[in-house]
Backbone as CSV, one residue per row, in Angstrom:
resi,resn,N_x,N_y,N_z,CA_x,CA_y,CA_z,C_x,C_y,C_z
1,MET,-29.310,-32.985,-5.830,-28.157,-32.261,-6.519,-27.163,-32.066,-5.629
2,LYS,-25.984,-31.657,-5.826,-24.962,-31.588,-5.101,-24.169,-30.458,-5.401
3,ALA,-23.284,-29.375,-4.915,-22.482,-28.638,-4.848,-20.506,-28.086,-4.807
4,LEU,-20.247,-28.042,-5.930,-19.113,-27.432,-5.237,-18.472,-25.977,-4.860
5,LEU,-17.924,-25.616,-4.103,-18.304,-24.221,-3.401,-16.452,-24.176,-3.407
6,LEU,-16.138,-23.214,-4.571,-14.906,-22.707,-4.809,-14.382,-21.516,-4.223
7,ALA,-13.472,-22.137,-3.022,-13.367,-21.282,-1.619,-12.015,-21.201,-0.959
8,ALA,-10.798,-21.744,-2.380,-9.266,-21.855,-2.345,-8.454,-20.365,-2.664
9,GLY,-9.351,-19.147,-2.558,-8.495,-18.040,-3.369,-7.823,-17.699,-1.997
10,LEU,-6.903,-16.319,-2.865,-5.383,-15.871,-1.595,-6.735,-14.577,-1.182
11,GLY,-7.520,-14.112,-1.718,-8.054,-13.030,-1.154,-7.332,-11.678,-0.794
12,THR,-6.668,-11.572,-2.044,-5.312,-10.532,-1.682,-6.213,-9.379,-1.849
13,ARG,-7.276,-9.012,-2.669,-8.029,-7.579,-2.542,-8.365,-7.394,-1.384
14,LEU,-8.840,-8.165,-0.421,-9.298,-7.768,0.809,-8.102,-7.680,1.663
15,TYR,-6.985,-7.725,1.717,-6.309,-7.689,2.865,-5.740,-6.112,3.328
16,PRO,-5.883,-6.221,4.701,-5.159,-7.053,5.729,-6.733,-7.873,6.382
17,VAL,-7.455,-7.697,5.574,-8.614,-8.709,6.574,-8.120,-10.009,6.286
18,THR,-7.946,-10.513,5.182,-7.485,-11.940,5.203,-5.626,-12.180,5.321
19,LYS,-5.534,-11.681,6.030,-3.860,-11.638,6.445,-3.755,-12.930,7.450
20,ASP,-4.796,-13.451,8.052,-4.774,-14.446,9.217,-5.668,-15.240,8.855
21,MET,-6.998,-15.084,7.683,-8.032,-16.017,7.657,-8.356,-16.274,6.209
22,PRO,-8.755,-17.110,5.913,-9.376,-17.266,4.161,-10.385,-16.319,4.326
23,LYS,-10.610,-15.985,3.022,-11.735,-15.278,2.577,-13.251,-16.067,2.741
24,CYS,-13.273,-16.890,2.635,-14.585,-17.493,3.232,-14.929,-17.610,4.530
25,LEU,-14.086,-17.287,5.246,-14.527,-17.121,6.853,-14.226,-15.774,7.382
26,VAL,-14.193,-14.855,6.409,-14.498,-13.368,6.958,-15.523,-13.244,7.398
27,PRO,-16.050,-12.726,8.459,-17.375,-12.610,9.515,-18.023,-11.283,8.434
28,ILE,-19.528,-11.529,8.758,-20.623,-11.001,7.990,-21.533,-10.879,9.103
29,ASP,-22.049,-10.024,9.831,-22.521,-10.120,11.188,-22.549,-10.974,12.054
30,GLY,-21.178,-11.219,12.240,-21.109,-12.187,13.022,-20.858,-13.886,12.614
31,LYS,-20.913,-14.084,11.858,-20.926,-15.108,10.946,-20.066,-15.080,9.807
32,PRO,-19.564,-16.596,9.365,-18.310,-16.427,8.195,-19.375,-16.432,7.119
33,LEU,-18.661,-15.787,5.855,-19.193,-15.857,4.480,-19.439,-16.900,4.049
34,LEU,-18.859,-18.088,4.541,-18.985,-19.789,4.113,-20.118,-20.287,4.543
35,TRP,-20.819,-19.683,5.772,-21.970,-20.215,6.700,-23.200,-19.860,6.255
36,TYR,-23.270,-18.614,5.465,-24.663,-18.285,4.700,-24.277,-19.246,3.346
37,TRP,-23.487,-19.501,2.458,-23.701,-20.558,1.661,-24.011,-21.683,2.348
38,LEU,-23.472,-22.172,3.094,-23.821,-23.522,3.573,-25.205,-23.366,4.017
39,THR,-25.642,-22.678,4.691,-27.279,-22.467,5.325,-28.198,-22.765,4.244
40,LEU,-27.796,-21.516,3.033,-29.039,-21.538,1.774,-28.860,-22.362,0.979
41,LEU,-27.673,-23.419,0.955,-27.902,-24.482,-0.038,-28.461,-25.892,0.442
42,LYS,-28.442,-25.675,1.969,-28.743,-26.705,2.873,-30.491,-26.714,2.632
43,LYS,-30.826,-25.341,2.818,-31.911,-24.777,2.672,-32.934,-25.255,1.570
44,ALA,-31.978,-25.659,0.322,-32.564,-25.898,-0.778,-32.527,-27.000,-1.071
45,GLY,-32.089,-28.094,0.127,-32.176,-29.514,-0.221,-30.835,-30.183,-0.814
46,VAL,-29.756,-29.315,-1.038,-28.386,-30.004,-1.758,-28.114,-31.229,-0.713
47,ASP,-27.716,-32.312,-1.186,-27.037,-33.084,-0.705,-25.996,-33.213,-0.371
48,GLU,-24.696,-32.826,-1.092,-23.740,-33.067,-0.589,-22.486,-31.035,-0.831
49,ILE,-21.811,-30.824,-0.006,-21.590,-29.715,-0.903,-20.025,-29.797,-0.440
50,ILE,-19.074,-29.629,-1.610,-18.043,-30.035,-1.569,-17.146,-28.492,-1.348
51,ILE,-15.952,-28.319,-0.733,-15.475,-27.468,-0.184,-14.150,-27.453,-0.831
52,ASN,-13.393,-26.609,-1.597,-11.729,-26.943,-1.938,-11.379,-25.654,-1.341
53,THR,-10.229,-26.139,-0.795,-9.462,-25.336,0.145,-8.129,-24.949,-0.054
54,HIS,-7.225,-24.338,-0.347,-5.867,-24.026,-0.489,-5.208,-23.074,0.870
55,HIS,-5.808,-21.798,0.970,-5.047,-20.713,1.613,-5.649,-20.981,3.126
56,PHE,-4.920,-21.373,4.161,-5.478,-21.383,5.607,-6.468,-22.278,5.539
57,ALA,-5.768,-23.678,4.920,-7.338,-24.599,4.822,-7.471,-25.110,5.940
58,GLY,-6.926,-25.232,6.929,-6.976,-25.957,8.173,-8.379,-24.974,8.772
59,GLN,-8.092,-23.513,8.813,-9.539,-23.164,9.327,-10.392,-23.535,8.954
60,VAL,-10.703,-23.655,7.708,-12.212,-24.256,7.108,-12.273,-25.613,6.956
61,GLU,-11.212,-26.381,7.202,-11.379,-27.943,7.722,-11.899,-27.798,9.478
62,ASP,-11.460,-26.967,10.283,-11.528,-26.809,11.667,-13.593,-26.110,11.772
63,PHE,-13.449,-25.406,10.926,-14.752,-24.456,11.066,-15.874,-25.586,10.478
64,ILE,-15.876,-26.605,9.766,-16.658,-27.841,9.152,-16.562,-28.669,10.113
65,LYS,-15.883,-29.067,10.350,-15.769,-30.085,12.156,-16.436,-29.362,13.084
66,ASN,-16.317,-27.846,13.674,-17.231,-27.603,14.790,-18.549,-27.235,14.492
67,GLN,-19.080,-27.343,13.170,-20.495,-26.879,12.538,-21.321,-28.173,12.358
68,LYS,-21.930,-29.044,13.118,-22.320,-30.088,13.154,-23.723,-30.244,12.513
69,VAL,-24.154,-28.737,12.169,-25.554,-28.966,11.487,-25.191,-29.349,9.821
70,PHE,-23.760,-28.825,9.496,-23.971,-28.844,7.896,-22.585,-30.256,7.841
71,ASP,-23.468,-31.344,7.950,-23.100,-32.570,8.043,-22.807,-33.394,6.195
72,ASN,-23.199,-32.220,5.593,-23.348,-32.408,4.580,-22.465,-31.737,3.549
73,ALA,-21.252,-31.304,4.174,-20.336,-30.738,3.588,-18.678,-31.389,3.749
74,VAL,-18.327,-31.569,2.908,-16.657,-32.193,3.091,-15.499,-31.386,2.421
75,CYS,-14.417,-31.138,2.937,-13.164,-30.135,2.258,-12.739,-31.098,1.564
76,VAL,-11.948,-30.359,0.317,-11.076,-31.114,-0.547,-9.954,-29.912,-0.501
77,TYR,-8.718,-30.513,-0.198,-7.905,-29.467,-0.254,-7.088,-29.375,-1.459
78,GLU,-6.746,-28.534,-2.011,-6.116,-28.314,-3.683,-4.769,-27.553,-3.133
79,LYS,-3.611,-28.434,-3.472,-2.368,-28.224,-3.023,-1.855,-27.281,-3.920
80,GLU,-2.205,-27.176,-5.518,-1.628,-26.016,-6.629,-3.218,-25.549,-6.570
81,LEU,-3.024,-24.457,-6.943,-4.591,-23.973,-7.568,-4.729,-24.431,-9.246
82,LEU,-5.764,-24.593,-9.389,-6.294,-25.353,-10.913,-6.990,-24.607,-11.721
83,LEU,-7.421,-23.312,-11.064,-8.739,-22.104,-11.762,-9.826,-23.215,-11.698
84,THR,-10.635,-21.885,-12.085,-12.145,-22.827,-11.696,-12.467,-24.164,-12.829
85,GLY,-12.118,-24.052,-13.979,-12.376,-25.167,-14.754,-11.826,-26.319,-14.011
86,GLY,-10.288,-26.074,-13.685,-9.176,-27.531,-13.419,-10.263,-27.736,-11.811
87,THR,-10.534,-26.993,-11.495,-11.066,-27.334,-10.080,-12.078,-28.084,-10.057
88,ILE,-13.045,-27.584,-11.124,-14.580,-28.840,-11.560,-14.182,-30.039,-11.831
89,LEU,-13.190,-29.974,-12.930,-12.558,-31.202,-13.335,-12.346,-32.255,-12.505
90,LYS,-11.425,-31.935,-11.525,-10.864,-32.871,-10.417,-11.850,-33.071,-9.535
91,ASN,-12.548,-32.456,-9.229,-13.935,-32.631,-8.214,-15.142,-33.283,-9.546
92,SER,-14.646,-33.625,-10.345,-16.357,-34.010,-11.180,-16.682,-35.641,-10.770
93,PRO,-15.737,-36.628,-10.551,-15.950,-37.949,-10.189,-17.303,-37.909,-8.879
94,ARG,-16.978,-36.786,-8.140,-18.463,-36.691,-6.966,-19.417,-36.763,-7.318
95,PHE,-19.687,-36.104,-8.608,-20.944,-35.407,-8.956,-21.619,-36.807,-10.139
96,GLY,-20.983,-37.747,-10.416,-21.070,-38.836,-11.111,-21.821,-38.475,-12.824
97,ASN,-22.935,-38.990,-13.002,-23.457,-38.195,-14.365,-24.556,-37.438,-13.971
98,GLU,-24.484,-36.864,-13.016,-25.786,-35.645,-12.593,-25.323,-33.972,-12.750
99,PRO,-26.406,-33.355,-13.206,-26.010,-31.801,-12.850,-25.470,-31.240,-11.097
100,PHE,-24.900,-30.382,-11.283,-24.456,-29.863,-10.082,-24.201,-28.382,-9.867
101,ILE,-24.248,-27.991,-9.157,-23.696,-26.263,-8.176,-22.328,-26.296,-8.574
102,ALA,-21.914,-25.402,-8.955,-20.280,-24.705,-8.704,-20.500,-23.524,-8.935
103,ALA,-19.789,-22.967,-7.654,-20.232,-21.470,-7.263,-18.630,-20.768,-6.733
104,HIS,-18.460,-19.724,-6.989,-17.240,-19.251,-6.386,-17.893,-17.945,-5.028
105,ALA,-17.404,-19.194,-3.784,-17.824,-18.588,-2.803,-17.172,-17.299,-2.008
106,ASP,-16.469,-16.883,-3.302,-15.949,-15.702,-2.204,-17.013,-14.419,-2.299
107,ASN,-18.346,-14.656,-2.958,-19.175,-13.685,-3.125,-20.116,-14.150,-2.735
108,LEU,-20.977,-12.849,-1.983,-21.927,-12.937,-1.048,-23.365,-13.213,-2.149
109,SER,-23.900,-14.138,-2.390,-25.019,-14.390,-3.315,-26.275,-14.966,-2.397
110,VAL,-27.439,-13.979,-2.149,-28.452,-14.489,-1.166,-29.697,-14.451,-2.206
111,CYS,-30.473,-15.845,-2.284,-31.439,-16.030,-3.055,-32.307,-17.480,-2.560
112,SER,-33.076,-17.864,-3.567,-33.987,-19.167,-3.187,-33.273,-19.830,-4.374
113,TYR,-32.307,-20.908,-3.337,-31.127,-21.519,-4.587,-32.380,-23.171,-4.893
114,ALA,-33.441,-23.095,-4.215,-34.644,-24.024,-4.597,-35.304,-23.289,-6.247
115,ASP,-35.047,-22.158,-6.170,-35.732,-21.611,-7.721,-34.591,-22.097,-8.349
116,PHE,-33.462,-21.577,-8.037,-32.563,-21.419,-9.229,-32.233,-22.954,-9.506
117,ILE,-32.250,-23.865,-8.652,-32.283,-25.158,-9.271,-33.829,-25.759,-10.095
118,GLN,-34.592,-24.969,-9.734,-35.730,-25.828,-10.744,-35.667,-24.667,-11.923
119,ALA,-35.211,-23.412,-11.644,-34.934,-22.829,-13.407,-34.034,-23.386,-14.351
120,HIS,-33.202,-24.334,-13.497,-32.278,-25.503,-14.292,-32.950,-26.361,-15.024
121,ARG,-33.646,-26.854,-14.257,-34.458,-27.550,-14.642,-35.667,-27.567,-15.873
122,ASN,-36.190,-26.212,-15.462,-36.704,-25.958,-16.715,-36.545,-25.085,-18.118
123,ARG,-34.953,-25.307,-18.120,-34.324,-23.796,-18.665,-34.888,-24.487,-20.233
124,PRO,-34.376,-23.056,-21.037,-34.680,-23.353,-22.234,-33.805,-24.511,-23.280
125,THR,-35.042,-24.998,-24.228,-34.276,-26.288,-25.003,-32.868,-25.790,-25.258
126,GLY,-31.877,-26.785,-25.647,-30.317,-26.610,-26.545,-29.496,-25.843,-25.133
127,THR,-29.720,-25.983,-23.961,-28.807,-25.522,-23.189,-28.290,-26.575,-22.395
128,ASP,-27.117,-26.124,-21.670,-26.096,-27.125,-20.700,-25.637,-26.712,-19.525
129,MET,-26.027,-25.255,-19.117,-25.730,-24.736,-17.744,-26.607,-24.051,-17.657
130,THR,-26.630,-23.434,-16.148,-27.534,-21.870,-15.895,-26.652,-21.441,-15.007
131,MET,-26.412,-19.935,-15.520,-25.687,-18.912,-15.067,-26.688,-18.052,-14.269
132,MET,-26.179,-18.283,-12.843,-27.032,-16.828,-12.029,-26.299,-15.607,-12.582
133,THR,-27.290,-14.678,-12.678,-26.540,-13.254,-12.856,-27.572,-12.318,-11.984
134,PHE,-26.991,-11.201,-11.847,-27.581,-10.049,-11.159,-27.197,-8.569,-12.068
135,ILE,-28.008,-7.706,-11.685,-28.159,-6.386,-12.034,-26.856,-5.261,-11.462
136,THR,-25.327,-5.217,-11.654,-24.869,-4.741,-11.523,-24.677,-3.198,-11.405
137,GLU,-24.239,-2.636,-10.666,-23.506,-0.814,-10.644,-22.564,-0.639,-10.971
138,THR,-21.850,-1.572,-11.230,-20.334,-1.121,-12.013,-20.347,-2.275,-13.208
139,PRO,-20.510,-2.128,-14.207,-20.796,-2.901,-15.244,-19.198,-3.594,-15.949
140,GLU,-18.746,-2.112,-15.679,-17.044,-2.508,-16.393,-16.207,-3.240,-15.280
141,SER,-17.047,-3.620,-14.271,-15.857,-4.342,-13.271,-16.142,-6.003,-13.526
142,CYS,-17.138,-6.074,-14.252,-17.765,-7.436,-14.191,-17.997,-8.345,-15.633
143,GLY,-18.272,-9.529,-15.606,-18.615,-9.587,-16.729,-19.753,-9.884,-17.137
144,ILE,-20.379,-9.168,-18.304,-21.684,-8.570,-18.910,-22.079,-9.734,-19.781
145,VAL,-23.377,-10.269,-19.669,-23.853,-11.103,-20.881,-25.199,-10.186,-21.418
146,GLU,-24.960,-10.438,-23.199,-26.386,-10.171,-23.641,-27.253,-11.717,-24.124
147,CYS,-28.223,-11.748,-23.713,-29.425,-12.502,-23.882,-30.790,-12.682,-24.837
148,ASP,-30.801,-13.617,-25.326,-32.139,-13.638,-26.581,-33.283,-13.573,-25.449
149,SER,-34.131,-13.649,-26.184,-35.935,-13.728,-25.585,-35.952,-14.595,-24.428
150,GLU,-35.247,-15.368,-24.612,-35.570,-16.925,-23.569,-34.747,-16.844,-22.441
151,GLY,-33.839,-15.938,-22.487,-32.673,-15.762,-21.614,-31.353,-16.559,-21.876
152,ARG,-31.458,-16.522,-23.402,-30.162,-18.040,-23.771,-28.968,-16.776,-23.594
153,VAL,-27.331,-16.925,-23.118,-26.668,-16.233,-23.644,-25.656,-16.273,-24.840
154,LEU,-25.814,-14.947,-25.275,-25.616,-15.346,-26.943,-23.964,-14.670,-27.005
155,LYS,-23.525,-13.340,-25.928,-22.739,-12.665,-26.035,-22.220,-12.585,-24.338
156,PHE,-20.903,-12.555,-24.274,-20.308,-12.329,-22.834,-19.001,-11.346,-23.163
157,HIS,-19.029,-10.412,-22.521,-18.313,-8.982,-22.252,-17.281,-9.437,-20.714
158,GLU,-16.284,-9.569,-20.935,-15.446,-9.667,-19.357,-14.522,-8.706,-19.243
159,LYS,-15.286,-7.678,-18.221,-14.730,-6.418,-17.939,-14.163,-5.581,-18.773
160,VAL,-14.954,-4.908,-19.316,-14.886,-4.251,-20.963,-15.267,-2.757,-20.512
161,GLN,-14.456,-1.919,-21.062,-15.120,-0.455,-20.933,-16.415,-0.266,-21.573
162,ASN,-17.570,0.497,-21.195,-18.498,0.843,-22.046,-19.188,-0.608,-22.029
163,PRO,-19.581,-1.844,-21.482,-20.158,-2.751,-21.825,-21.812,-2.259,-22.379
164,PRO,-22.439,-3.416,-22.837,-23.696,-3.102,-23.452,-25.495,-3.087,-22.533
165,SER,-25.027,-3.424,-21.208,-25.643,-3.612,-20.197,-25.565,-3.565,-18.782
166,SER,-26.211,-3.916,-18.048,-25.974,-4.128,-16.310,-26.068,-5.388,-15.919
167,HIS,-26.256,-6.375,-16.763,-26.753,-7.716,-16.954,-25.822,-8.371,-16.738
168,ALA,-24.819,-8.911,-15.315,-23.791,-9.345,-14.969,-23.772,-11.050,-14.584
169,ASN,-22.569,-11.487,-15.057,-22.142,-13.065,-14.416,-22.046,-13.129,-12.977
170,GLY,-22.905,-13.733,-12.242,-22.616,-13.675,-10.882,-21.869,-14.796,-9.997
171,ALA,-21.160,-15.540,-11.077,-20.144,-16.930,-10.787,-20.921,-17.876,-10.028
172,VAL,-22.029,-18.108,-10.366,-22.675,-19.225,-10.199,-23.365,-19.951,-10.911
173,TYR,-23.508,-21.464,-10.873,-23.780,-22.063,-12.196,-24.446,-23.553,-12.137
174,ILE,-25.188,-23.955,-12.643,-25.581,-25.417,-12.694,-24.858,-25.942,-14.173
175,LEU,-23.915,-26.554,-13.934,-23.571,-27.114,-14.989,-23.919,-29.161,-15.397
176,GLU,-24.266,-29.123,-16.344,-24.788,-30.460,-16.877,-23.400,-31.233,-17.055
177,PRO,-23.222,-32.659,-16.881,-21.937,-33.173,-17.130,-21.433,-32.936,-18.884
178,ILE,-22.123,-32.573,-19.618,-21.164,-32.287,-21.119,-20.198,-31.080,-20.650
179,VAL,-20.378,-30.256,-19.461,-19.510,-29.183,-19.470,-18.810,-29.997,-19.310
180,VAL,-18.617,-30.835,-18.471,-16.969,-31.679,-18.010,-16.643,-32.328,-18.606
181,ASP,-17.261,-32.840,-19.719,-16.971,-33.438,-20.565,-16.149,-32.783,-21.976
182,TYR,-16.766,-31.115,-21.622,-15.715,-30.173,-22.784,-14.531,-29.947,-21.627
183,ILE,-14.537,-29.238,-20.328,-13.213,-29.562,-20.000,-12.196,-30.456,-19.879
184,ALA,-12.608,-31.965,-19.906,-11.789,-32.678,-20.191,-11.161,-33.125,-21.099
185,SER,-12.285,-32.392,-22.606,-11.525,-32.653,-23.604,-10.177,-31.494,-24.089
186,LEU,-10.063,-30.646,-22.793,-8.995,-29.484,-23.234,-7.670,-30.093,-22.965
187,GLY,-7.669,-31.441,-22.014,-6.263,-32.123,-22.042,-5.162,-31.394,-20.910
188,ARG,-6.078,-30.695,-20.145,-4.986,-29.499,-18.957,-5.872,-30.064,-17.727
189,GLU,-4.509,-29.758,-16.863,-5.125,-29.541,-15.530,-5.854,-28.184,-14.871
190,LYS,-5.513,-27.362,-15.844,-5.787,-25.797,-15.442,-6.194,-25.249,-16.548
191,VAL,-7.605,-25.170,-16.006,-8.589,-24.604,-17.094,-9.643,-23.183,-16.479
192,ASP,-9.183,-22.090,-17.609,-10.123,-20.849,-16.881,-11.656,-21.155,-17.478
193,PHE,-12.704,-20.963,-16.535,-13.773,-21.321,-17.060,-14.435,-19.956,-17.613
194,SER,-14.199,-18.734,-17.283,-14.600,-17.800,-17.726,-14.101,-17.133,-19.175
195,THR,-13.039,-17.951,-19.418,-11.919,-17.336,-20.826,-12.174,-18.922,-21.631
196,GLU,-11.842,-19.802,-21.044,-12.126,-21.153,-22.003,-13.225,-22.067,-22.352
197,VAL,-14.035,-21.962,-21.228,-15.214,-22.881,-21.176,-16.460,-22.098,-21.543
198,ILE,-16.665,-20.847,-21.102,-17.683,-20.379,-21.374,-17.895,-19.739,-22.454
199,PRO,-17.138,-19.117,-23.230,-17.191,-18.582,-24.968,-17.211,-20.123,-25.612
200,ALA,-17.252,-21.030,-25.006,-17.168,-22.561,-26.213,-19.237,-22.797,-26.111
201,PHE,-19.625,-22.109,-25.006,-21.257,-22.490,-25.001,-21.921,-21.402,-24.963
202,MET,-21.672,-20.735,-25.572,-22.263,-19.379,-26.029,-23.790,-19.632,-27.028
203,GLY,-24.810,-19.206,-26.410,-26.407,-19.901,-27.252,-26.481,-21.128,-26.193
204,ARG,-25.774,-21.721,-25.363,-26.409,-22.913,-25.070,-26.114,-23.008,-23.291
205,ILE,-26.293,-21.623,-23.170,-26.231,-20.932,-21.504,-27.597,-20.544,-21.191
206,ALA,-28.251,-21.068,-20.174,-29.308,-20.436,-19.693,-29.285,-19.355,-18.619
207,THR,-30.384,-18.595,-17.987,-29.922,-17.368,-16.897,-31.228,-17.450,-16.181
208,PHE,-30.435,-17.082,-14.584,-31.443,-17.363,-13.519,-30.914,-15.676,-13.293
209,ASN,-31.806,-14.852,-12.927,-31.574,-13.552,-12.138,-31.870,-13.509,-11.130
210,ASN,-30.845,-13.383,-10.138,-30.602,-13.124,-8.513,-31.587,-11.763,-8.528
211,ASN,-32.613,-11.753,-8.162,-33.148,-9.928,-7.718,-32.977,-9.988,-6.366
212,VAL,-32.402,-11.025,-5.422,-32.611,-10.304,-3.861,-30.965,-9.757,-3.679
213,TYR,-30.068,-10.599,-3.525,-28.844,-10.109,-3.190,-27.680,-10.675,-3.900
214,HIS,-26.920,-10.019,-4.762,-25.504,-10.307,-4.740,-24.132,-9.079,-4.752
215,ARG,-23.144,-9.536,-3.986,-22.159,-8.923,-3.948,-20.874,-9.638,-3.753
216,ASP,-20.390,-8.597,-4.531,-18.714,-8.990,-4.589,-17.619,-8.644,-3.190
217,ILE,-17.404,-9.319,-2.696,-16.879,-8.700,-1.240,-15.507,-8.833,-0.890
218,GLY,-14.735,-8.247,-2.659,-13.313,-8.554,-2.755,-12.536,-7.441,-1.881
219,THR,-13.117,-6.044,-1.754,-12.091,-5.301,-0.831,-13.153,-4.829,0.237
220,PRO,-12.191,-4.087,1.336,-12.583,-3.923,2.909,-13.986,-3.197,2.361
221,GLU,-14.019,-2.186,1.385,-15.334,-1.259,1.838,-16.299,-2.136,1.376
222,SER,-16.301,-2.991,-0.002,-17.406,-3.429,-0.215,-18.058,-4.701,1.189
223,LEU,-17.092,-4.975,1.322,-17.249,-6.257,3.087,-17.976,-5.174,3.601
224,GLU,-17.682,-3.811,3.928,-18.813,-3.040,5.173,-20.014,-3.296,4.920
225,ILE,-20.221,-3.035,3.428,-21.391,-2.797,2.792,-22.357,-4.158,3.043
226,ALA,-21.459,-5.224,2.793,-22.120,-6.928,2.899,-22.464,-6.789,4.233
227,ARG,-21.874,-6.242,5.172,-22.226,-6.392,6.618,-23.514,-5.727,6.866
228,LYS,-23.626,-4.673,6.442,-24.960,-3.973,6.523,-26.018,-4.018,6.060
229,ASP,-26.303,-4.751,5.033,-27.051,-5.204,4.042,-27.453,-6.326,4.457
230,ILE,-26.879,-7.543,5.086,-27.441,-8.635,5.578,-28.119,-8.801,6.720
231,LYS,-27.881,-7.396,7.182,-29.331,-7.384,8.877,-30.759,-7.461,7.723
232,GLN,-30.924,-7.065,6.114,-32.279,-7.053,5.717,-32.683,-8.248,4.965
233,LEU,-31.519,-9.262,5.193,-32.065,-10.394,4.267,-32.090,-11.498,5.043
234,GLY,-32.794,-11.331,6.295,-32.980,-12.635,7.307,-33.975,-13.891,6.796
235,GLU,-35.031,-13.154,5.916,-36.004,-14.342,5.471,-35.607,-15.325,4.434
236,TYR,-34.193,-15.038,3.909,-33.626,-15.896,3.064,-33.246,-16.993,3.765
237,LEU,-32.622,-16.669,5.038,-31.399,-17.417,5.717,-32.052,-18.502,6.461
């Protein structure tokens, strides 16, 4: 299994923390956010980790070069942001005809990624991707899923008032090659994953609930909460 970490965002909501650094290098208990992603994925046996960069790309590249333990990680510079679907398509040749992880690395998602991979291998019949989910305290600010008894996503509600549940999309996926084929069929470089790809796969998305820890660290307040919470998650790192 290989992985694509989406780490090119500007981190505007986290300003001024991101004034002089990319969001993926924001420190949490003395270590950059990206360190947690690389550690968790390596622990799960992920063979290669591709990191797409844009904002302060040189800092990310220097971090990877100086972390010899992450010799399975490589940076790919994105001159113009292509949105999630476009970035997946651009880097898809690296994955061959195999499933791969695609994750928004501006969140802190701690769990057993080996269990996540195994859940995808054992996913319900007729599904082409597995979406990591979590229970949120602010469902109106998240993408909320409705699932059948086997965990297939039947409906998706993107940041709506009064959503039907608290079962949210964690923006971490394992994708089969058919998903890349669909993105390519749209015929565009820039493709939004949540509005253009997910709706096309309703009934074909399996779920894996992350019951350990997931937090969007998009604001300084949320970042401070993550910095306190991470001290309780050492067994997973």
